[in-house]
N, CA, C and O atoms as CSV, one atom per row, in Angstrom:
chain,resi,resn,atom,element,x,y,z
A,1,UNK,N,N,0.800,-1.185,0.030
A,1,UNK,CA,C,0.036,0.039,0.004
A,1,UNK,C,C,0.826,1.263,0.031
A,1,UNK,O,O,0.499,2.204,-0.691
A,2,UNK,N,N,1.918,1.338,0.864
A,2,UNK,CA,C,2.748,2.471,0.926
A,2,UNK,C,C,3.452,2.654,-0.413
A,2,UNK,O,O,3.614,3.774,-0.899
A,3,UNK,N,N,3.906,1.431,-1.054
A,3,UNK,CA,C,4.608,1.636,-2.274
A,3,UNK,C,C,3.758,2.352,-3.341
A,3,UNK,O,O,4.256,3.196,-4.087
A,4,UNK,N,N,2.456,1.991,-3.394
A,4,UNK,CA,C,1.521,2.558,-4.302
A,4,UNK,C,C,1.409,4.094,-4.021
A,4,UNK,O,O,1.419,4.895,-4.955
A,5,UNK,N,N,1.304,4.482,-2.736
A,5,UNK,CA,C,1.251,5.847,-2.478
A,5,UNK,C,C,2.501,6.658,-2.792
A,5,UNK,O,O,2.449,7.818,-3.200
A,6,UNK,N,N,3.674,5.954,-2.570
A,6,UNK,CA,C,4.959,6.606,-2.932
A,6,UNK,C,C,5.078,6.823,-4.454
A,6,UNK,O,O,5.593,7.827,-4.945
A,7,UNK,N,N,4.540,5.758,-5.189
A,7,UNK,CA,C,4.508,5.935,-6.631
A,7,UNK,C,C,3.701,7.109,-7.187
A,7,UNK,O,O,4.075,7.779,-8.150
A,8,UNK,N,N,2.551,7.312,-6.499
A,8,UNK,CA,C,1.681,8.380,-6.824
A,8,UNK,C,C,2.389,9.726,-6.439
A,8,UNK,O,O,2.289,10.690,-7.199
A,9,UNK,N,N,3.053,9.801,-5.355
A,9,UNK,CA,C,3.727,10.985,-5.070
A,9,UNK,C,C,4.909,11.285,-5.935
A,9,UNK,O,O,5.167,12.432,-6.301
A,10,UNK,N,N,5.651,10.197,-6.268
A,10,UNK,CA,C,6.713,10.437,-7.204
A,10,UNK,C,C,6.189,10.884,-8.586
A,10,UNK,O,O,6.798,11.752,-9.212
A,11,UNK,N,N,5.111,10.328,-9.056
A,11,UNK,CA,C,4.477,10.798,-10.254
A,11,UNK,C,C,4.028,12.293,-10.212
A,11,UNK,O,O,4.107,13.006,-11.213
A,12,UNK,N,N,3.574,12.721,-9.062
A,12,UNK,CA,C,3.182,14.079,-8.900
A,12,UNK,C,C,4.411,14.955,-8.967
A,12,UNK,O,O,4.342,16.021,-9.578
A,13,UNK,N,N,5.570,14.564,-8.358
A,13,UNK,CA,C,6.763,15.260,-8.361
A,13,UNK,C,C,7.289,15.378,-9.804
A,13,UNK,O,O,7.719,16.439,-10.257
A,14,UNK,N,N,7.227,14.200,-10.517
A,14,UNK,CA,C,7.604,14.216,-11.936
A,14,UNK,C,C,6.826,15.257,-12.747
A,14,UNK,O,O,7.413,16.032,-13.502
A,15,UNK,N,N,5.617,15.265,-12.595
A,15,UNK,CA,C,4.720,16.234,-13.349
A,15,UNK,C,C,5.067,17.694,-13.015
A,15,UNK,O,O,5.105,18.563,-13.886
A,16,UNK,N,N,5.328,17.935,-11.670
A,16,UNK,CA,C,5.697,19.255,-11.217
A,16,UNK,C,C,6.945,19.732,-11.870
A,16,UNK,O,O,7.069,20.848,-12.375
A,17,UNK,N,N,7.901,18.770,-11.824
A,17,UNK,CA,C,9.271,19.106,-12.353
A,17,UNK,C,C,9.198,19.198,-13.910
A,17,UNK,O,O,10.002,19.923,-14.496
A,18,UNK,N,N,8.351,18.555,-14.530
A,18,UNK,CA,C,8.182,18.714,-16.038
A,18,UNK,C,C,7.655,20.125,-16.353
A,18,UNK,O,O,8.098,20.760,-17.310
A,19,UNK,N,N,6.726,20.596,-15.555
A,19,UNK,CA,C,6.209,21.959,-15.755
A,19,UNK,C,C,7.300,22.930,-15.396
A,19,UNK,O,O,7.517,23.913,-16.104
A,20,UNK,N,N,7.987,22.671,-14.310
A,20,UNK,CA,C,9.063,23.579,-13.942
A,20,UNK,C,C,10.150,23.896,-14.966
A,20,UNK,O,O,10.597,25.027,-15.159
A,21,UNK,N,N,10.540,22.764,-15.617
A,21,UNK,CA,C,11.552,22.881,-16.636
A,21,UNK,C,C,11.099,23.021,-18.121
A,21,UNK,O,O,11.920,23.066,-19.038
A,22,UNK,N,N,9.808,23.085,-18.304
A,22,UNK,CA,C,9.190,23.115,-19.629
A,22,UNK,C,C,9.764,24.226,-20.490
A,22,UNK,O,O,10.146,23.983,-21.634
A,23,UNK,N,N,9.832,25.467,-19.951
A,23,UNK,CA,C,10.283,26.613,-20.719
A,23,UNK,C,C,11.815,26.801,-20.736
A,23,UNK,O,O,12.363,27.528,-21.565
A,24,UNK,N,N,12.491,26.109,-19.775
A,24,UNK,CA,C,13.929,26.265,-19.677
A,24,UNK,C,C,14.467,24.921,-19.062
A,24,UNK,O,O,14.615,24.793,-17.846
A,25,UNK,N,N,14.726,24.017,-19.884
A,25,UNK,CA,C,15.182,22.699,-19.398
A,25,UNK,C,C,16.516,22.742,-18.645
A,25,UNK,O,O,16.854,21.814,-17.910
A,26,UNK,N,N,17.286,23.858,-18.841
A,26,UNK,CA,C,18.551,23.990,-18.102
A,26,UNK,C,C,18.303,24.107,-16.637
A,26,UNK,O,O,19.185,23.776,-15.845
A,27,UNK,N,N,17.072,24.592,-16.205
A,27,UNK,CA,C,16.720,24.642,-14.868
A,27,UNK,C,C,16.775,23.290,-14.153
A,27,UNK,O,O,17.163,23.157,-12.992
A,28,UNK,N,N,16.344,22.279,-14.962
A,28,UNK,CA,C,16.365,20.905,-14.334
A,28,UNK,C,C,17.809,20.447,-14.219
A,28,UNK,O,O,18.121,19.723,-13.274
A,29,UNK,N,N,18.716,20.826,-15.128
A,29,UNK,CA,C,20.042,20.402,-15.014
A,29,UNK,C,C,20.681,20.920,-13.690
A,29,UNK,O,O,21.452,20.210,-13.044
A,30,UNK,N,N,20.354,22.109,-13.329
A,30,UNK,CA,C,20.798,22.641,-12.044
A,30,UNK,C,C,20.403,21.823,-10.824
A,30,UNK,O,O,21.131,21.677,-9.842
A,31,UNK,N,N,19.237,21.322,-10.961
A,31,UNK,CA,C,18.676,20.503,-9.783
A,31,UNK,C,C,19.376,19.183,-9.715
A,31,UNK,O,O,19.378,18.591,-8.635
A,32,UNK,N,N,19.982,18.651,-10.776
A,32,UNK,CA,C,20.692,17.406,-10.702
A,32,UNK,C,C,21.920,17.486,-9.811
A,32,UNK,O,O,22.364,16.442,-9.334
A,33,UNK,N,N,22.479,18.613,-9.561
A,33,UNK,CA,C,23.707,18.768,-8.767
A,33,UNK,C,C,23.442,18.732,-7.265
A,33,UNK,O,O,24.389,18.555,-6.498
A,34,UNK,N,N,22.234,18.887,-6.820
A,34,UNK,CA,C,21.951,18.848,-5.392
A,34,UNK,C,C,21.938,17.436,-4.873
A,34,UNK,O,O,21.445,16.509,-5.516
A,35,UNK,N,N,22.528,17.294,-3.618
A,35,UNK,CA,C,22.467,16.021,-3.005
A,35,UNK,C,C,21.789,16.124,-1.604
A,35,UNK,O,O,21.875,15.174,-0.826
A,36,UNK,N,N,21.149,17.203,-1.287
A,36,UNK,CA,C,20.641,17.437,-0.028
A,36,UNK,C,C,19.100,17.481,-0.022
A,36,UNK,O,O,18.528,18.124,0.857
A,37,UNK,N,N,18.428,16.839,-0.944
A,37,UNK,CA,C,17.006,16.903,-1.006
A,37,UNK,C,C,16.292,16.546,0.236
A,37,UNK,O,O,15.362,17.236,0.653
A,38,UNK,N,N,16.744,15.391,0.887
A,38,UNK,CA,C,16.173,15.054,2.138
A,38,UNK,C,C,16.321,16.162,3.209
A,38,UNK,O,O,15.368,16.463,3.927
A,39,UNK,N,N,17.489,16.746,3.305
A,39,UNK,CA,C,17.679,17.851,4.231
A,39,UNK,C,C,16.712,18.988,3.904
A,39,UNK,O,O,16.066,19.528,4.802
A,40,UNK,N,N,16.608,19.352,2.640
A,40,UNK,CA,C,15.734,20.513,2.298
A,40,UNK,C,C,14.234,20.149,2.720
A,40,UNK,O,O,13.482,20.979,3.231
A,41,UNK,N,N,13.881,18.838,2.457
A,41,UNK,CA,C,12.453,18.487,2.798
A,41,UNK,C,C,12.242,18.561,4.284
A,41,UNK,O,O,11.204,19.014,4.766
A,42,UNK,N,N,13.231,18.114,4.991
A,42,UNK,CA,C,13.135,18.274,6.523
A,42,UNK,C,C,12.998,19.645,6.989
A,42,UNK,O,O,12.181,19.959,7.855
A,43,UNK,N,N,13.844,20.525,6.382
A,43,UNK,CA,C,13.916,21.946,6.718
A,43,UNK,C,C,12.481,22.584,6.354
A,43,UNK,O,O,11.991,23.427,7.105
A,44,UNK,N,N,11.880,22.198,5.286
A,44,UNK,CA,C,10.556,22.785,4.863
A,44,UNK,C,C,9.520,22.287,5.811
A,44,UNK,O,O,8.639,23.049,6.210
A,45,UNK,N,N,9.586,21.022,6.195
A,45,UNK,CA,C,8.529,20.487,7.245
A,45,UNK,C,C,8.723,21.248,8.529
A,45,UNK,O,O,7.739,21.592,9.184
A,46,UNK,N,N,9.951,21.528,8.919
A,46,UNK,CA,C,10.123,22.352,10.120
A,46,UNK,C,C,9.622,23.785,9.994
A,46,UNK,O,O,9.059,24.334,10.940
A,47,UNK,N,N,9.820,24.376,8.853
A,47,UNK,CA,C,9.333,25.748,8.536
A,47,UNK,C,C,7.760,25.712,8.649
A,47,UNK,O,O,7.157,26.558,9.310
A,48,UNK,N,N,7.171,24.766,8.022
A,48,UNK,CA,C,5.690,24.627,8.064
A,48,UNK,C,C,5.118,24.446,9.450
A,48,UNK,O,O,4.095,25.043,9.784
A,49,UNK,N,N,5.784,23.607,10.283
A,49,UNK,CA,C,5.357,23.481,11.656
A,49,UNK,C,C,5.595,24.775,12.386
A,49,UNK,O,O,4.793,25.102,13.260
A,50,UNK,N,N,6.577,25.502,12.118
A,50,UNK,CA,C,6.809,26.786,12.787
A,50,UNK,C,C,5.813,27.798,12.382
A,50,UNK,O,O,5.525,28.694,13.175
A,51,UNK,N,N,5.254,27.733,11.199
A,51,UNK,CA,C,4.127,28.671,10.749
A,51,UNK,C,C,2.967,28.392,11.672
A,51,UNK,O,O,2.362,29.347,12.160
A,52,UNK,N,N,2.614,27.148,11.948
A,52,UNK,CA,C,1.525,26.826,12.848
A,52,UNK,C,C,1.748,27.344,14.226
A,52,UNK,O,O,0.915,28.051,14.793
A,53,UNK,N,N,2.913,26.975,14.776
A,53,UNK,CA,C,3.316,27.390,16.099
A,53,UNK,C,C,3.220,28.934,16.252
A,53,UNK,O,O,2.808,29.448,17.292
A,54,UNK,N,N,3.612,29.639,15.185
A,54,UNK,CA,C,3.710,31.179,15.256
A,54,UNK,C,C,2.326,31.733,15.426
A,54,UNK,O,O,2.181,32.872,15.872
A,55,UNK,N,N,1.275,30.964,15.085
A,55,UNK,CA,C,-0.089,31.509,15.192
A,55,UNK,C,C,-0.747,31.229,16.564
A,55,UNK,O,O,-1.873,31.659,16.816
A,56,UNK,N,N,-0.068,30.544,17.394
A,56,UNK,CA,C,-0.662,30.281,18.606
A,56,UNK,C,C,-0.372,31.327,19.706
A,56,UNK,O,O,0.635,32.035,19.674
A,57,UNK,N,N,-1.340,31.391,20.717
A,57,UNK,CA,C,-1.141,32.436,21.732
A,57,UNK,C,C,-0.059,31.968,22.791
A,57,UNK,O,O,0.311,30.795,22.818
A,58,UNK,N,N,0.391,32.839,23.585
A,58,UNK,CA,C,1.484,32.616,24.541
A,58,UNK,C,C,1.112,31.417,25.557
A,58,UNK,O,O,1.933,30.530,25.790
A,59,UNK,N,N,-0.065,31.436,26.100
A,59,UNK,CA,C,-0.446,30.382,27.071
A,59,UNK,C,C,-0.420,28.947,26.379
A,59,UNK,O,O,-0.027,27.945,26.978
A,60,UNK,N,N,-0.846,28.941,25.146
A,60,UNK,CA,C,-0.853,27.632,24.483
A,60,UNK,C,C,0.611,27.250,24.165
A,60,UNK,O,O,0.940,26.078,24.347
A,61,UNK,N,N,1.463,28.088,23.730
A,61,UNK,CA,C,2.828,27.846,23.548
A,61,UNK,C,C,3.522,27.351,24.865
A,61,UNK,O,O,4.324,26.416,24.870
A,62,UNK,N,N,3.160,28.033,25.948
A,62,UNK,CA,C,3.850,27.600,27.182
A,62,UNK,C,C,3.353,26.237,27.592
A,62,UNK,O,O,4.121,25.440,28.131
A,63,UNK,N,N,2.106,25.950,27.354
A,63,UNK,CA,C,1.589,24.597,27.759
A,63,UNK,C,C,2.360,23.491,26.811
A,63,UNK,O,O,2.814,22.450,27.285
A,64,UNK,N,N,2.447,23.806,25.546
A,64,UNK,CA,C,3.207,22.910,24.688
A,64,UNK,C,C,4.598,22.720,25.090
A,64,UNK,O,O,5.104,21.598,25.107
A,65,UNK,N,N,5.278,23.855,25.436
A,65,UNK,CA,C,6.704,23.782,25.830
A,65,UNK,C,C,6.788,23.016,27.113
A,65,UNK,O,O,7.797,22.335,27.298
A,66,UNK,N,N,5.887,23.046,27.980
A,66,UNK,CA,C,5.905,22.344,29.324
A,66,UNK,C,C,5.495,20.877,29.118
A,66,UNK,O,O,5.593,20.116,30.080
A,67,UNK,N,N,5.060,20.438,27.980
A,67,UNK,CA,C,4.685,19.166,27.697
A,67,UNK,C,C,3.262,18.836,28.239
A,67,UNK,O,O,2.917,17.674,28.454
A,68,UNK,N,N,2.427,19.943,28.455
A,68,UNK,CA,C,1.127,19.752,29.052
A,68,UNK,C,C,0.066,19.641,27.917
A,68,UNK,O,O,-1.086,19.285,28.167
A,69,UNK,N,N,0.475,19.945,26.701
A,69,UNK,CA,C,-0.411,19.691,25.575
A,69,UNK,C,C,0.323,18.905,24.592
A,69,UNK,O,O,1.478,19.198,24.284
A,70,UNK,N,N,-0.346,17.849,24.053
A,70,UNK,CA,C,0.239,16.909,23.064
A,70,UNK,C,C,-0.174,17.386,21.673
A,70,UNK,O,O,-1.310,17.132,21.273
A,71,UNK,N,N,0.648,18.029,20.953
A,71,UNK,CA,C,0.301,18.480,19.658
A,71,UNK,C,C,-0.056,17.469,18.676
A,71,UNK,O,O,-0.956,17.634,17.853
A,72,UNK,N,N,0.711,16.341,18.776
A,72,UNK,CA,C,0.404,15.192,17.822
A,72,UNK,C,C,-0.983,14.719,18.048
A,72,UNK,O,O,-1.717,14.456,17.096
A,73,UNK,N,N,-1.374,14.601,19.325
A,73,UNK,CA,C,-2.734,14.164,19.671
A,73,UNK,C,C,-3.897,15.140,19.159
A,73,UNK,O,O,-4.968,14.714,18.728
A,74,UNK,N,N,-3.581,16.441,19.252
A,74,UNK,CA,C,-4.526,17.474,18.801
A,74,UNK,C,C,-4.566,17.366,17.248
A,74,UNK,O,O,-5.652,17.494,16.684
A,75,UNK,N,N,-3.468,17.143,16.555
A,75,UNK,CA,C,-3.476,17.040,15.063
A,75,UNK,C,C,-4.321,15.801,14.717
A,75,UNK,O,O,-5.146,15.861,13.806
A,76,UNK,N,N,-4.128,14.692,15.426
A,76,UNK,CA,C,-4.881,13.497,15.081
A,76,UNK,C,C,-6.352,13.752,15.223
A,76,UNK,O,O,-7.167,13.461,14.347
A,77,UNK,N,N,-6.665,14.343,16.436
A,77,UNK,CA,C,-8.120,14.618,16.615
A,77,UNK,C,C,-8.728,15.518,15.501
A,77,UNK,O,O,-9.838,15.274,15.027
A,78,UNK,N,N,-7.986,16.534,15.115
A,78,UNK,CA,C,-8.482,17.373,14.051
A,78,UNK,C,C,-8.641,16.685,12.777
A,78,UNK,O,O,-9.609,16.891,12.045
A,79,UNK,N,N,-7.670,15.843,12.493
A,79,UNK,CA,C,-7.737,15.022,11.244
A,79,UNK,C,C,-8.941,14.100,11.259
A,79,UNK,O,O,-9.732,14.078,10.316
A,80,UNK,N,N,-9.074,13.344,12.331
A,80,UNK,CA,C,-10.241,12.458,12.514
A,80,UNK,C,C,-11.608,13.194,12.257
A,80,UNK,O,O,-12.494,12.704,11.557
A,81,UNK,N,N,-11.704,14.442,12.900
A,81,UNK,CA,C,-12.882,15.139,12.770
A,81,UNK,C,C,-13.110,15.622,11.282
A,81,UNK,O,O,-14.256,15.686,10.837
A,82,UNK,N,N,-12.123,15.927,10.594
A,82,UNK,CA,C,-12.299,16.230,9.165
A,82,UNK,C,C,-12.626,15.104,8.323
A,82,UNK,O,O,-13.356,15.253,7.344
A,83,UNK,N,N,-12.111,13.935,8.656
A,83,UNK,CA,C,-12.462,12.726,7.898
A,83,UNK,C,C,-13.875,12.295,8.123
A,83,UNK,O,O,-14.497,11.715,7.234
A,84,UNK,N,N,-14.409,12.571,9.317
A,84,UNK,CA,C,-15.897,12.279,9.610
A,84,UNK,C,C,-16.802,13.245,8.918
A,84,UNK,O,O,-17.928,12.898,8.560
A,85,UNK,N,N,-16.333,14.461,8.718
A,85,UNK,CA,C,-17.221,15.487,8.098
A,85,UNK,C,C,-17.530,15.249,6.572
A,85,UNK,O,O,-18.252,16.035,5.959
């Protein structure tokens, strides 16, 4: 099942990159020289999580920092609620 999902994701990336390089294929050549894609993806995930955290009020941040609120649990509950809707 995971392999099928990964294939779908890889296909989506392929289509994105095809569009990215359509007018200037040399742009794709530049991308071939990078060897830190995993690092970049982790950094982007961190940035996106920071965007969420930046929107929270100080008491919520303090509770998260103190381990009093489980963010992963809150995310799971939100996701489950959306799936039921």
